[in-house]
N, C-alpha and C positions, 0 to 999 in steps of 0.2 A: 342537410349537413350543417347549415347555419343554425337551425333551431337546436340541433343536438349539441353544438358547441356552447350555446347559451345555457343549456341545461346542465352541462358538465361544469361550467364555471359557477353557475348558481348553486350547485350542490356542494362543490369542493373548495371554492375560493371565496366564500362569503365572508370577507374580512370584517365588514361592519357588524354582521351578526355575531361573529366570534369575539370581536373586540368588546361588544356590549355585554357578553355573557362570560364564557370561559376564559377569554383572553384578558379580562379586566385585571386579574391578579398579577399578570406578568407584564403589564403595560404601565408606563409612567403617565401617559395622557391618552386614555382609551378613546375619548371623544375626538381628539385630533386625528388619530389613526383612522377611526371610522369615517370621518369626514373626507380624508384624503382618498380613501378607497370606496367612496360612496357609489361609484359606478359598478362595483362588484356586488352590491346588495342583492340578496336573493329576490326580494319583491320587485326591484327595478328590472332585473333580468327576466323575471316571469312576465312582466308587461312587454318586454322586448320580444319574448317568444310568441306571445299572442299577436303582437303587431306584425312580426315576420310571417306568421302563419296566414294572416289576412292580406298581406301586401302582394301585389302582382310580381311575377318573376323578374321583370326588368328592374323593378325598384330595389330589389335585394342587392344590386350591384352598387348602390349609392353609399356614400360615407355614413348615412343614417343607420346602416346595418353592418357594423364592423364584424369581420370574421374572427374566429378563435385566435389566430395568430396576432391580430391587431389588439385584441383584449389583453393577451399575454404581454405584448410589447408595452402597452400602457401600464400594466400592473408592475412590471419590473422597473420601468422608468420611475414610477411613483415610489417604489421601494428604495431605489437609489437616492431619492430626494428626501427621505426621512432624516431629519437632523438629529433627533434623539437616538443615540446609539443603542440603548437597551431596547427601545421600541422597535428599532430596525432589526435587532437581533431576534426579537420575539416573532416578528412578521416573517423573517427568513425561515425560522423553524416551522411556522404555520404553512408556508408555501411548500415546504419540503416534506410534509407529512404523508403525501401520497404521490402517485405518478402523473398527476394532472398536468404539470408543466412539461412533461416529456423531456426532450433533449435540452430544454431551457433550464433544467435543474442545475446544470453545471454553472451557469451564470450566477444563480442564487447561492450555490455552495461557495463560489469564489468570493462573493460579497460577504457571506457569513464568516469566512476565514478572515477577511480584511477587518470586519467589525470586531471579531474576537481579539485580534492583534491590537487594534486601536484601543479597545476598552482596557486591555491589560497593560497599557502604557503607564509607567509609574506616576506620571503627573495627574492622571485621571482618578487614581485611588479607588478603582472599582472593586467591589466586593467579589474577589475571585471565587470564593466558595459558592456564592449564590449563582454565579454564571455556570460554575462547574456542575452544580446540582441539576440545573435546567438542561445543560448539554448532555449529561449522562442519561437523564430521563428520556431525551429524544433518541439517543443512539441505542438504548437498551433493547428496543424491539426491532432494531435494524442491524443485526449482527454482521451481515455480509454486504451492507450498503455503504457507500461513501467512505470507504476505508482510508484512502489517502488523505482526504480532507479531515477525517476524524483524527488521524495521527497528527496532522498539522495543527488542528484546533487544540488538542490536548497538549501538544508541545508548547504552543504559545502560552497557554494557561500555566503549564508546569514551570516554564522558564520564569514567568512573572512571579509565581509563588516562591521559586527558589531564590530569586534575586531579592525578594522582600523578606525572606526568612520566616514565612508564615507556617508555623509548625502544624496548626490545626488543619489548615487547607492542604498542606502537604500530605498529611495522613489520609485525608479524604481522597485526594488525587491518587495516591498509591493504591488505596482500596478499590477505586474505580478501574484503574488500569489493570490491576491483577484480575479483575472480574472478567475482562474480555478474553476470548480465546486467543492464545498466542499463535502467531503466524510462523509455523515451521517451514523448512525448505520444501517438503513434499515433492521431492525430485521424482520424475516419472520418465526417465530415459533421456534420449536426445533426438534432435531432428536430423534430416539428411544434410542440413547445412551446418552440422557440427555444434549446434546450439543446445545447451542443456535446458531441458524443460523443467522449470522451477517456479515455485509460488512467487508471483511478482510483488507480493506484499511483505515478503520475508525480510528483505534488507531495509525497506522503509520503516518497518516496525522496530528493528534494532536501532536504527539511527534516531528515531523518535525517542526511545528510552534513553539512549546515550546522551542526547542533547539536554533532556530534562535533568539527568544526573549531573551533567557538567555545570549546570547553573548553580548548584549548591550540593556538592558531593556528601557532605556531612548530613544534610537534611534528607537526602534521598539514598542513604546507605542501604535501606531495605530493598529499594527498587533495583540497585546494582546487584545485590545478592540474588534477587529473584531472576534477573536477566541471566546471570551466570548459570543458575539452575536450569532455566528453560533451554539455554543453548546446549548444555550438557545432555539434557534429556532428548531433545529433538534434533540436535545437530545444527550446523551452521554452513551456509553456502555463500562463498564470496568469489566473484570472478575478478580477474585482473583489470577488466574495463570499469569496474565499480570504483576504482581509485580509493579503496577503503583505507589506505595508509593515511590519507588526510584526516579521516575521522579519528583514527588512533592518535595521531599527533594532537589533534584538537582536544581529545580526552585527556591526554597527558599534560596539556597546558593548563587544565583546570586544577584547582587546589584539592588534589586527591590524598593529601597527607593524612587527614583524619580517617580515611577508609583505605589506607594503603594495602592491607592484606586482601580485602574484598576486591579492590581494583586490580591487584596483581593476579588474583585467580581469574577474574573476568578477562583480562587481556591475554592470558594463556589460552583461553578458549577461542579467541578470535584469531583467525589466520590472517595476519597482517603483513608478514614478511614476503618478499618477492618469491623466494623459493617455495613458500607454502601455497601460493596461488599459481605456481607453475609458469610464471612469466619468463623465467630464464633458468639456465643451468643445464646439466648433462642430459636430462630428459628431452629437452628441446633439440639438442645436438644429435643425440643418438637416434631419436625417432626420425629425424631428417635423413641421417645417413642410411638407415635401414630402408626407408622409403625410396631413396635414390638407387640403392643397390637392387631393389626389386622393380625398378623402373616404373614405380607408381601403379603397378598392377596388383599388388597385394592390397585388397580392399580394406582389410583391418588396419594394416600399418599406415595406409594413406589416411584413413579416418583419424587414427590416433595423432598422426603428425599435424593434420589440419586443426584438430581440436586444441593441441598444444599451442599452435600459432594464433588461432582465431578466437578461441573460447577457453583460455586458460583459467583454471580454478583450483580450489583446494581438493578436488576430487581426482585429479590426474594421477596421483601416486597410487590410489586404490584402483583406478582404471588400468594402469600399467601392470600392477600385480595380477589383475585378472587376465590380462593378455598372456603373461608368463604361465599362469595356471592352465590356460587353454592350450598353450604349446605343450605342456607336460601331459595333460589328460586327453587332449583332442576333443574335449567336450565344451562346445561354445555357449552352453546355457548360462554360464555365469557372466557372460558379457552383456546380457540383456539390459541391466540397469544403466549401462554406460554408452551404448550405441543405439542408433535408430533401428526400427524394425526392418527396414529395407536393407540396411547394411548387414544386420544379423542374418537375414535370409541369404544374402550374397556370400557371406563368410561360410555358412553351412554348405554352400554349393562349390566352394573351392578349397577343400581340405589340403590340397597339395602344397599350399604355401606354408602350412603349419608343420609338415612332415620333417623338413630339414631342421628347424629349431627343436622339434620334438626329439629327434635322434640325438642331437647334441646335449640337450638338457637331461635326458634320461641317462646318457653316458656320464655326464657330470655328477648326477645324483648318485649313481652307482659308485663312482670313484670316491665321492665324499663319504659314502657309507662304509667303504672298505677300510 
């Protein structure tokens, strides 16, 4: 196990070898980086493999033969100690190129985000476009990896570009952002605990784009228009617990006058009002009354009531319409996108709760048609 750990590190974390060859172009002081991580040199670890193979079993427990976790600890400590931010940025990307770090990748990703934010500080006057090119190249082959950190890194760069008014860098950023697959809601029903099953990266993606746009609305008008198109194509899901009203207020506080028409269209797409996310209103009152009348034995109405109270979102109106349609047709198949599989199976087994509403709605339908 010890020998295998040395081999893994030697093959994948050879920072000195990388710094002297391919990493030289992206490092300010390649020699200093190679020296700091000299303990990761492939030749040095090869000698350690040979020594470990020849050593007696009890000797392997001594500090002279560190295990993989010890090597990773030292590697990350040395990374945090790099003073040059661009070199630290480059080594972070090198460490994250594969799965060698395992769960320790999160620590490096957090440091990468911190380095990006620090480099983008106006006082440092870092070339944002150069950092953007390297970051884009790193993420291009990792479409479904590090999504939240990716959003935060690009947001930090985008806000810095917006505040600096860098037109060339903004065009580059917009091109990169539009290249990535947009995170649509991809709703796939609900759980037995009334939670809507939704793509967890949908809202962070929207917030990332909005924060970039807010930094300089005139500069990022094309990004605002693209966000509007994406939301109209794929839909938008906002829950009342997301407190999205704060994001809308923040967006309105930005100088949106130069893009007023585009901003107006975008805000119409976003369900920001309380009645749009179902957090209050007649739906909440009526669903509670019906559930109490049925003494909480009508599974469908109890589910709807609980969802209104615990998981309100802009899907509740459509969900309520489907309940009415079920009462009219007595066909529960249309409820599938809105309730859990177990709830749907229960509803199919208790049609008696729908017969009363069915009789009333059919009579009302006939009266309106007369």
